[in-house]
N, C-alpha and C positions, 0 to 999 in steps of 0.2 A: 542433415544437420544433427549432430549428436546432442542429446539432452542428458545432462547430469542431474542427479537429485539426491536429496536426503530429507529426513524428518527431524525436527527439533521440537522438544517439549517446551511449552510456554504456558503462562497462566490463562491464555485464551484458547488453549487446545494445541494439538500437535500440528506444527506448521510444516507444510510441504514446501520445500525450497528447490527451485530448479535453476540451472545455469546452462550457458552454451559451452562449447568446447574450450573457450578462452577463460572460463571461470566467471564471466559476467552474469549476474543474476538476471533471470528472465521472468521469474514469478516467485511470489510468497503468498501462500493461500492457507486457509483454515478449513477444517472439516465442515461440510455442509454449505460452503460458500456458494453464493450465486455466481455463476460463471467461473467456478473454481476448477482446478485441474485434478486429474487422477493419474497415478503412476501408470505408464504404458510399458508394455513388454520390451520395447526397443530402447528404453532409457537405461542408463548405467548408474548404479548406486555408487556414490563417491563421497562418503561422509567427511573425509579429511579435507577435501577441497573447500568445504563450507565452514571451516573452523572460525575464520574471522567473522562471518555472518552470525554464527552461533554465539560467539563471545559478545558481539555488539548487541544482539537481541537480548541476551542475558543481562547485560549492563543496562539496556533500556528498561526492561521490566523491573530491575532493581532500583530504578530512578536515578541511575548514575550516568546515563548517556542521553544527550538531547539531539544530537545530529548523527545520522548514519553516514559512514564513509566507506561505501561499498561500490564496486563497479557494477553497473547494470546495463542491460541492453533490452529495450522493449521494442515491440513491433506494433505500431498503431498508425492510423492515418495522421496526416500532418496536424489536423485539428486536435486529435486526441493527444498527440505528443506535446503540443503547446499547453493543453490543459494539465497534463501530468507534470510537465516542467513547472507550471505555476504552483502546483501542490508543494514542490520543494521549497518554495519561498514562505510557506506558512510556518512560523516558528513554533517550537515546542512550547506548550502551555498557552497557546493562543488558538482562537478559532477564526474562521472566515465564512463567508456565505457564497452560495453558487453565483449570485450576481457580482460579488467582488472578484471572483475568479474570472468570470466573463469579462469584466472591465480590465483586469490585469493582462488578458491576452488580446485585448482590442476587439472583442466580439460585442455585438449589439446586445442590449438588454433582452431582446427577444430570443437570444441564443441560450438562455438559462437552462432550458430543458435539454438541449444538446450538451451543454457543459455537464449537467447532472448525469447524462448517459455516459459521457467520457469518464467521469469520476467513478461511476459504478463499474466501469470496465477496467479500472486501474489494476494491472497485474501484480503490483508490488505492495500488497497490504502492509501496513505498519511502516515499512521502509519509506514508501512515498505516502505521506500522511493524509490520505483521503478522509480518515476519521475526524479530522479537524474542520471539515466543511459541514456547516449546519444551515438550516433554513433561515430566511431573512427575518422571521419572527422569533428566532432563537430555538426553534424546535429541532430535535435530533432526528432529522429525516434521513432515511436511507443509509444503508451501509451493507455492502455485499457480504460482509462477514457476520451480519446480524446486529441489531441494535444493542443487544446485551453486551457484545464485545466492544461496540463503539463507546458505550457508557463506561466500560472498564478502562479503555485506553484514555478517554478524556478525564476520568477520575484520577488515573495514575499521573497524568500530566498537570493536574490541579485546575482543570477547566470547570469541573463540576463540584 
């Protein structure tokens, strides 16, 4: 499988964006991200392919875009894919909890830790808004890109 990539500057650091041969995004990650990706020698640098992603990310960080309209293709277990799809339903400027995500996918309350693990493995930071998930007590718990970035994104969206 061919992996295409570029880097895009943003207020939260240089974003590494990857896509498959069809141009569907496979990851968006930040420097130092837990479970983040690093450029591999076999990948092909294709900055023009990512023009729409770059424009939408710029508009998001300018406060002008609330919903990303980008093709993506993620590879996770059926459970993770359900969790990641549930993230798409959390609107800009709102937050939800791990328990609410579990309920949305029909998982028992006891699955909250597994939901948290799936959210932490979200390969599309920012585009799939895992930063909008907070603890049941309102605490800003966990974010693969670091809590400082989570605070930045939630502040941008008016949640903090």
